[in-house]
N, C-alpha and C positions, 0 to 999 in steps of 0.2 A: 593576732593578725588580724590584717583588717579583711574584711572582705570584701572582694572584688569580682565585679562582673565582668565579662569579656565582652569587649564590644568591639565589633569590627569597625575597621578603618570608615571611619564617616564617608556615607555615601554619598556620590553627586544625584542630589535630587533631577536636577540637570539631564545627566544621562539616564535616569529610570524614563523620566518623562518623553527622552528620544527613544528608547527603545522602546516604549508602548506604541508611540507616535507611530514608529519605523510599522510595529506589528499590526498597527489599526490597519496602515496605507498597505500592507501589504494583505489582509485579509481584504479588503476591499479592493484591492488588484485581482485576486481570486477568482473573487463572489462576481466582478467585471467581466472575467477571463470566462468563466463559467456560461454567466448570459450572453458573452459574442458567442462563447461556442453552441449554445442551444439556439438561438436564430440563426445560424447558419449551417445549422442542423435541419432545421425546420424547413428555411429556404431549400436547400439538398433535398429533403422528402418533397418539397412541393415541387419542384422541376423535374424528379425522377416520376413524379405520377404523371405531370403534365408529357413527360415523352412517352410515357407509357400508355396514357390515353392516345397520343396521334399517332404512336405503334399500332393500337388497337383499330384504328380509324383505318389506319394503310392497309392493315391484314386484310380489314372487311373489306375495303377496295378492292383491294385485290382478289379477292376470292367471289366478289359479285361479278367485276369482267371477265375474270375465268368460266362465273357460270353461264356469263354471255355468250362468250364465245364458243364453250363446248355447245350451248345450245343453239347457237349459229350454226354450227359445223354440222351438227346432228339434224336440224333441217337441212340445211344442201345434201348432205349423203340420202334421206327422204328423197328428196327432190330430185337428185341424179339416178336411186333407183328406180324411183319412178317414169323418169323419161327413160331408162333403159328396158324398166317393163312395158313401155308404151311399142318401140320399138319392135322389142319380141312378139309381142302379139300384132304388130301390123308385118311382120314378116311371115308369119303363121297364116295371117290373112293373103299375104303374097303369094307365098306357098301353096294353100286352096283352092285361091285360081288360077292360078298356070299349072296345077299337078295334074296329070289327068285324074279321071272321074268314075271310071268305069272300070269293073274287072278287078281281079287281086290288087292289081300294082294302085289303081284307082282308090279302093280301100284304104289300103295302108297308105298310102298317101294322104288322103283324109285324115285318118289318124293321129299320124305323125303331126299333119296341119293343126286338128283341133287338141292336142297335146300342148304343142308348142304355144297356141292359141291363149289355154287355159294358164299355163307359168307366165306368161307374160300379165296376163289380166292378174293373175294374182300377185305378181311382183309391183305390176302398177296400183295397185290399190290397197297392199298392205304395206309397202315398204320397207328399208330395211329395219324400223322401229318396230313393226308388225311381225317381218319374219321372223326379229329373237325373239316376241313374245311369243309365236307359236313354236320355237326352237325349246325355251323355256318348258313351257305348256309337256310338249313331247317328255323331255326330260323328267320332270316330275312326276308325269306317270305312269315311264316308263324308264326307272332307272337303272335297271340291272343289263337292258339289251344297252341302254346308252352308254353304260360303263366299256364293256366287252366292246364295242363298237368303238368308244376310246382309244379302246387297248389294244385292239386292232390296226386302227390308225399310227400309233406309235410305233409298231413291231415294223409296218411296213414304213413308213417314214426313216424309222434307223437304219431298218436292213437298207435303202436307198443313199442315206448319209454314208453306212460302214462304206461302201462299196465305194 
């Protein structure tokens, strides 16, 4: 018997080349798609970074405006407190001038007038911010009495609100 080797039916070389060309074009298309995707991703990252930067700038600007507003409100409160202190001091002066000067009522009247003048002078000089610092110092120096006072006031307020 003669030896025969099996040979597949003749392959079309044109078909092989077409398949290989299609495969190469598919790879090229895939590479181009990857590159385009990477470019889009980079641009999206840049845009996100820009937006984030602008958001930070806007937040900083809002913070600056809030700080300036709070400072202006604080100054206005200090000015109003100083004005009130001045008026209280003037009331003490008027009370001192118009009240009796002799005897027991004169002494009491002058003591009240001096106390009112001293309070007005303190309020006028220290203003609201200085008084807040003084209260803070008192609380730091005497924490137990401050806590007891707060509990007592809270109890009293609670009783009033309950009724």
